[in-house]
N, C-alpha and C positions, 0 to 999 in steps of 0.2 A: 273259571272261564279262561281259556287261553286263546290268543290270537296268533295265527301264523301266516306267513306270506302265501303259502299255497291256498289257504282258505280265502285270503283277501283277494288274490288274483282271480279266483273263480267267481267272486261276487261283484257284479257291476255297481253295487251300491256301497261298497266297502270304503273305509277311510283311505286305504291305499289307492284305490281307483279315483277317489275324489281328488287326492293330491296329484296324481298323474294328470288328471284332466286340468287341474289348476295350473300346473307347470306348462302344459301345452297351450292353454289360453294365454298365459303371460307371454310366451314366445311368439304368439300369433299376431300380436298387435302392440305397436310401440306406445300406445296410450298408457298401458300398464307400467311401463318402465320410465318413460320420459314425460308423461303428462303432469300438469300442475296438480299438486296435492292439496285438498281441502277437507277438513273434518266436517262431519254431519253430526248434529246433536252431541256436541263435545262434552256437555255436562252430564250425559248419561253414562255412568260407569259400567252398566251392564252390556252396553253395545259398543262395538268398534265399527264405525261406519265412516266412509270417506269417498270422495270422488277423485278421479284422475281425468284431466281434460287436456286434449291435444288436437289441434287442427279441427275444431268444431265437433269433436267426438268426446263424449263423456262416459266414462265407466263408473258405475256405482258399486262399491264393495261393502257388504254388510255382514257382520258376524255377531250373533248373540253369544256372549261369553259365559252365560250362566245356565243353570238347570231349571230356570223359571221362564215362563212366558212373559215377554216384555213388549213395550211399544217403542217406536222410533218417531221422533218429531222431525218431520221434513216436509217441505212443500214440493219436493220432486215427485213426479208421477211415475213411480217405479213399475207399476203394473202395465204401463204403456210402452215400456222399454223392450229391448230384445234380450230375453233371459239367456245368459250364456252358461251359467253353472248354478246348481241349486242342490243342496243335500236332502231336500224333502221333495216328494212327488205331489206338491200342492202349489197353488198360486201364492204369490207374494201378498202378504197382508201386514202393512207396517204397524197396525194397531194390535197385532197378535203374532209377534215373532216367536216361534217355538223355541224350546230349550236347545241350545247349541246349533240353531239354524244358521246357515251361511249361504249367501248367494252373490252372484255377480250379474249385473245387467247393464246394457248399453242404452243410454237415453239420448 
C-alpha cells in the first residue's frame, strides 16, 4: 500500500486532511496556544488527553495512541461539547475510544 499526496488531497477523511484541519483549528482560537494545560487521566499510557483553558473556554484534546479500544477516565461531559474535529464519523464515547481515535471538543 502506498500513500501519496494526490490521493490524500482527494480524500476528505485522509490523514493529510485531518492535519490540515487541525492546523486551521489551532490558528482559529488562542485557547489552543495560550490556554492553561492540564492532563486528563495521566496514568493511562494508551491515551494522551488534556485540556487547554483560556478566558472561560476549555478545549479538550484526546488521542488514543494504540491499535486497541480503550477507555478514558474523566468527569468532563465531552458529548455535550462542541465537537471541532474527529477522525471517526461516530459520537464520542469515553468508555470505548477506538484504535487511533482522536478528537477535539470545546466544553
